[in-house]
N, C-alpha and C positions, 0 to 999 in steps of 0.2 A: 302884439300885446292887446288884450281886450280891456275895455272899460265898461262900467255899468252906467246905464242911463235909465231914467224912470219915467213912467207914464201913468195916467189916470184916465177914466172915461171922459173927463173934460178935454183931454188932449187927443183922445183916440175914440172916435165913435164906432158903431157896429161895423159899417163897411170898411172903415180904415183898419179896424182890428184884424179883420180877415185878410186885408191886403198886406198887413205886417206879417201875419202868419205865413202867407204865401211867399213873401219876400224871404223869410227865414228858411223855408224849404228850398227855395231857389239858391240860397247861399250856404247850404250845407247842413241845416238841421236834419238829423237823421233818426232821432228817437223822440217819443213823447211819453209823458205820464200825465194822468189826471186822476183826481180823487173821484171815485164812483161811490155815491152815498144813497141810502134809502132808509125808510122806516123799517123796523124789524119785521121780517116775513112778508114784506110788501114790495119787493124790488123788481116788478115786471119791467119797468122802463130801464132800470139799471141793467137787468139781465139782457134786454134787447141791445143796449149799447155794447155790452161785453161780447155778445154773440157777433155783433157787426165787426168787431176788431180782433176776434179770437185768432184768426190766421196771421195776424201781425205781431202777436206776442213774442217778445225776445227773451226776457228774463226779469227777475227781481234783483235789484242792486241798491247799494247804499250810495246816495248822491247828495251833493250840496244843492240846496234849493233856496229860493226866495222865501222869507218867513216873516211872520208877525213878530213883534219884539219879544214875546215870551215863548215862542215856539223854537224847537230845535232847528239848527241851520242845516242839518243833514237828516235824511230819512231813507228808509228802505222803500223803494218805489217799484211798482210794476211798470215795465217799459214795453212800448210797442214801436214797431217800425213806422217812421213818419215819411209820408210823401203826399202828393196831391189827393190820392184816393183816401188817405187817412183824414185829411182835412174835410173832405166831403162827408165822411162818416161822422165826424164831430159836429158838423153844422146843424143837423136837426135837433141835437141835444143842447146846443149853445146858440139859441136863436138871437140872443142879445149880444153876440160877439164874445170876445175873450173874457169879458167881465160878467157873463151870464150868471145870475144867482136866483134861480127859480126853484125854491124848495118844493119838492113834490114827494109825497109819501111813497110813490112808486119808483122814485129814483131821480137823481140829478147829478151833475158834474161840477166840480170845483177845482181850482188851483191848477189850471193847464200849464204845463211846463214842456219846453222843447230843449233838447240837448244836441250839441254838435260835437262829434268825436268824444262823447262822454262828459262834456262841460256844458253847464247851463248857458243857453243862448237867449231864451225868453222864458220868463216865469211870471205868473199872476198869482197874487194872494187875494182870492175872490172876496172874502169878507172884509178885507182892508181896502178894497177898491183901488188897488195899486199894482203895477207890474214893473218888471225890469227887463231890459234887453242888454245883452253883453256882446259888444261888437268892437271891431278895430276902429281906429280913427278914420281910415278910408271908408269903412262901411257906414260909420255915423254920417260922414259928409254926404255919401250917396243917399242915405235915408232922408237927410235934411233937404237935399236937392229935389227929391221926389215928393216932398211935402209933409214929412213926418216931423213932429215936434216932441222933444223930450226934455225932462228936467234933470239937472246934474245931481240932485240929491233927492232922496226919498223922504216922505213925510210920515209914512205909516208902516213901512216894511224895512227889512234889512237884507243885505246880501254882501 
């Protein structure tokens, strides 16, 4: 059985956020979704990102996600195959780690989400500056043993 544990940039810096992302991949995260945004007709950066992961596209599916209080808890998402190469493709577009929020008229990414066997494993609500990781009790103990710190309750998101 998995439980939800929450994190913020104060608990998880840039390097640590990528270390958590890698841990998720090593522990079964196999799909990711991210919102790809841009100003109207100016999406060159957004297009570059989508081109870099085009061969990883799996499908669009309705999934339960971490959400801000007034947002829907499930959305239709574009899903891509997740592995170490996918993490490397994400990094140039998320230079501040999982919480990157650099609005650029040419494109930016928000709300990175990882799934394991179709279930949310890690989700970030970028504008709320909060994320969730859904792991077993044994996995939580492992994460704590290797230096991660999480809160048992969210302050700005729900899952």
